[in-house]
C-alpha positions as CSV (number, residue, x, y, z in Angstrom):
1,M,48.3,-80.9,-11.1
2,S,49.1,-84.4,-12.3
3,E,48.7,-85.4,-16.0
4,Q,45.5,-87.4,-15.1
5,D,44.0,-84.5,-13.2
6,A,44.8,-82.2,-16.1
7,K,43.2,-84.6,-18.5
8,L,40.1,-84.9,-16.3
9,A,39.8,-81.1,-16.0
10,S,40.0,-80.7,-19.7
11,L,37.3,-83.3,-20.3
12,I,34.9,-81.8,-17.7
13,S,35.5,-78.3,-19.0
14,R,33.5,-79.3,-22.1
15,L,30.4,-79.6,-19.9
16,N,30.5,-75.8,-19.4
17,E,30.8,-74.9,-23.0
18,P,27.8,-72.9,-24.2
19,S,25.1,-74.8,-26.0
20,T,23.9,-73.6,-29.4
21,S,20.3,-74.3,-28.2
22,S,18.2,-72.2,-25.9
23,A,18.5,-73.2,-22.2
24,H,14.7,-73.6,-22.1
25,T,14.5,-76.2,-24.9
26,A,14.6,-80.0,-25.0
27,D,17.4,-79.7,-27.6
28,A,19.6,-78.0,-25.0
29,A,19.0,-80.8,-22.4
30,Q,19.7,-83.3,-25.1
31,D,23.0,-81.5,-25.9
32,D,24.0,-81.9,-22.2
33,E,23.2,-85.6,-22.3
34,D,25.1,-86.1,-25.5
35,I,28.2,-84.4,-24.1
36,F,27.9,-86.3,-20.8
37,A,27.7,-89.6,-22.8
38,E,30.8,-88.7,-24.8
39,L,32.8,-87.8,-21.7
40,E,31.6,-90.9,-19.9
41,A,32.8,-93.1,-22.8
42,E,36.2,-91.4,-22.9
43,I,36.7,-91.9,-19.2
44,E,35.5,-95.6,-19.3
45,N,38.0,-96.3,-22.2
46,D,41.0,-95.0,-20.3
47,S,43.6,-97.6,-19.5
48,S,43.9,-96.5,-15.8
49,A,41.4,-98.0,-13.4
50,A,42.0,-95.3,-10.8
51,F,41.4,-92.6,-13.5
52,R,38.2,-94.3,-14.5
53,E,36.8,-94.5,-11.0
54,H,37.8,-91.0,-10.0
55,G,36.8,-89.6,-13.3
56,M,33.3,-91.0,-13.3
57,E,32.6,-89.8,-9.7
58,Q,33.9,-86.3,-10.6
59,L,31.9,-86.2,-13.9
60,K,28.7,-87.1,-12.1
61,R,29.2,-84.4,-9.5
62,E,30.0,-81.8,-12.2
63,M,26.9,-82.8,-14.2
64,E,24.7,-82.5,-11.2
65,Q,26.1,-79.1,-10.4
66,L,25.7,-78.0,-14.0
67,Q,22.0,-79.0,-14.1
68,Q,21.3,-77.2,-10.8
69,M,23.0,-74.0,-12.1
70,K,21.0,-74.2,-15.3
71,S,17.8,-74.8,-13.3
72,D,18.6,-71.6,-11.4
73,G,19.0,-69.7,-14.6
74,H,22.7,-69.6,-15.3
75,G,23.5,-68.8,-18.9
76,Q,20.5,-66.7,-19.4
77,Y,18.9,-63.4,-18.2
78,R,15.6,-64.0,-16.6
79,E,13.1,-62.4,-14.2
80,V,12.5,-63.7,-10.7
81,T,9.2,-62.6,-9.1
82,D,9.4,-64.3,-5.7
83,E,11.2,-62.1,-3.1
84,K,12.3,-65.1,-1.0
85,E,13.8,-66.7,-4.1
86,V,15.7,-63.5,-5.0
87,I,17.1,-63.4,-1.4
88,R,18.1,-67.1,-1.7
89,L,19.9,-66.7,-5.0
90,S,21.8,-63.5,-4.0
91,A,22.9,-65.1,-0.7
92,H,24.0,-68.5,-1.9
93,K,25.4,-67.8,-5.4
94,P,29.1,-67.1,-5.6
95,R,28.5,-64.4,-8.1
96,C,25.1,-62.8,-8.9
97,V,24.0,-59.7,-10.8
98,I,20.5,-58.3,-10.0
99,H,18.8,-55.6,-12.0
100,F,16.1,-53.8,-10.0
101,F,13.7,-52.4,-12.6
102,H,10.3,-50.8,-13.3
103,H,8.1,-51.8,-16.2
104,K,7.3,-48.3,-17.2
105,F,10.8,-46.9,-17.3
106,K,12.7,-46.6,-20.6
107,R,16.2,-46.8,-19.1
108,C,15.4,-50.1,-17.4
109,E,14.5,-51.5,-20.8
110,I,17.9,-50.3,-22.1
111,M,19.7,-51.9,-19.2
112,D,17.8,-55.1,-19.9
113,K,19.0,-55.1,-23.5
114,H,22.7,-54.9,-22.4
115,L,22.4,-57.5,-19.6
116,S,20.7,-59.9,-21.9
117,R,23.7,-59.8,-24.2
118,I,26.2,-60.2,-21.3
119,A,24.5,-63.0,-19.4
120,P,25.1,-65.9,-21.9
121,K,28.8,-65.1,-22.0
122,Y,29.4,-65.6,-18.3
123,F,27.8,-68.9,-17.3
124,N,29.3,-69.0,-13.7
125,T,27.6,-65.7,-12.8
126,L,23.8,-65.6,-12.3
127,F,22.0,-62.7,-14.0
128,I,18.4,-61.9,-13.0
129,R,16.1,-58.9,-12.9
130,V,13.4,-58.1,-10.3
131,F,10.4,-55.8,-10.5
132,V,10.8,-53.4,-7.6
133,E,7.1,-53.7,-6.6
134,N,7.7,-57.5,-6.1
135,V,10.6,-57.1,-3.7
136,P,9.7,-54.2,-1.3
137,W,11.7,-55.6,1.6
138,L,14.8,-55.8,-0.5
139,V,14.3,-52.4,-2.0
140,E,14.1,-50.9,1.5
141,R,16.9,-53.1,2.9
142,L,19.3,-52.2,0.1
143,G,18.3,-48.5,0.1
144,I,17.3,-48.5,-3.6
145,K,16.0,-45.1,-4.5
146,V,16.8,-44.5,-8.1
147,L,16.3,-46.8,-11.2
148,P,17.8,-48.5,-13.0
149,C,19.8,-50.1,-10.3
150,V,22.2,-53.0,-10.9
151,I,23.8,-54.6,-7.8
152,S,26.6,-57.1,-7.9
153,F,26.8,-59.7,-5.2
154,V,30.0,-61.8,-4.6
155,N,29.6,-64.7,-2.1
156,G,26.4,-63.1,-0.8
157,V,27.9,-59.7,-0.2
158,S,27.0,-56.6,-2.1
159,K,30.2,-55.5,-3.9
160,D,29.1,-52.8,-6.3
161,R,26.0,-51.0,-7.7
162,I,25.4,-49.1,-10.8
163,V,22.7,-46.5,-10.3
164,G,21.3,-44.8,-13.4
165,F,23.7,-44.3,-16.4
166,E,26.1,-41.7,-14.9
167,E,28.9,-44.3,-14.6
168,L,28.1,-45.6,-18.1
169,G,28.7,-42.3,-19.9
170,N,25.5,-40.6,-18.8
171,T,23.9,-41.4,-22.1
172,D,21.2,-43.9,-23.3
173,Q,23.5,-44.9,-26.1
174,F,26.3,-46.4,-24.0
175,E,27.9,-49.6,-25.3
176,T,27.5,-53.0,-23.9
177,A,31.3,-53.3,-23.4
178,T,31.1,-50.3,-21.0
179,L,28.7,-52.1,-18.7
180,E,30.7,-55.3,-19.1
181,W,33.9,-53.5,-18.1
182,K,32.1,-52.2,-14.9
183,L,31.0,-55.7,-13.9
184,L,34.4,-57.2,-14.6
185,N,36.0,-54.6,-12.3
186,S,33.5,-55.4,-9.5
187,G,34.6,-59.0,-9.6
188,V,31.2,-60.3,-10.3
189,I,32.2,-61.6,-13.8
190,Q,35.6,-63.0,-14.7
191,K,37.4,-63.3,-18.0
192,D,37.9,-67.0,-17.6
193,D,34.1,-67.4,-17.7
194,S,33.7,-65.6,-21.0
195,F,32.4,-67.5,-24.0
196,G,32.3,-64.5,-26.2
197,P,34.9,-62.5,-28.1
198,T,37.9,-61.3,-26.2
199,I,37.7,-57.6,-25.1
200,N,40.6,-55.6,-23.9
201,Y,39.6,-54.8,-20.3
202,G,42.9,-53.4,-19.3
203,A,41.9,-49.9,-20.4
204,K,38.8,-47.9,-19.6
205,P,36.2,-47.5,-22.4
206,T,37.0,-44.7,-24.8
207,V,36.6,-41.1,-23.9
208,R,33.8,-40.8,-26.3
209,Q,31.7,-43.1,-24.2
210,Y,32.2,-40.9,-21.2
211,V,31.2,-37.6,-22.8
212,R,28.0,-36.4,-21.3
213,G,25.1,-36.3,-23.8
214,R,22.6,-33.5,-24.1
215,P,19.6,-33.9,-21.7
216,Q,16.6,-35.3,-23.6
217,D,13.1,-36.1,-22.7
218,D,12.8,-39.2,-20.6
219,D,16.6,-39.1,-20.1
220,S,16.4,-38.7,-16.3
221,D,16.6,-41.6,-13.8
222,F,13.5,-43.0,-12.2
223,D,13.1,-41.9,-8.6
224,L,11.1,-44.4,-6.5
225,D,10.1,-41.6,-4.0
226,D,8.4,-39.5,-6.7
């Protein structure tokens, strides 16, 4: 990579830095515009005409892509109700995590809590949830029988699924880092995309997290056939 390419990459990387404002607010949109204006000024003031021309073209492309990703819900954890939209997103996004849930199931609420913490840290991965009754074709097509069910898609292909909490320690009190570790190992999230604190993913979560807890009321998984 040339010095100019490295400089441009460094400038454009600032576009993907997390905003301190919510993705749904006018303040967040203004933040994007302010960053774009700063980068545009830096590129225009460069002494190299070739860098200025190439840099502005690249900056505009990156800004358009960023806005489209934010429009699709990157950087947040949101619900999608239209089945065709769910299919489109899972098929065309390089990396997508989908939680198939049911409103009345406690463990789905627990999974939501953890995914909502992880999603803002990995902007390049789309995180969504879908109510199973809104996506009957997908539920049948993917053979979803037990909830909660989290499926990871990489380049439109299902790479991994987490069914219930068995792989998360078989307890309702599993840690967010355990789920994050599972998603990292599936390839649907990557360290380079992380905006949060660094976690050592080289080792598995502690043994304590994998000790089976005592069965409790409402501790079983939700079977769609029941």
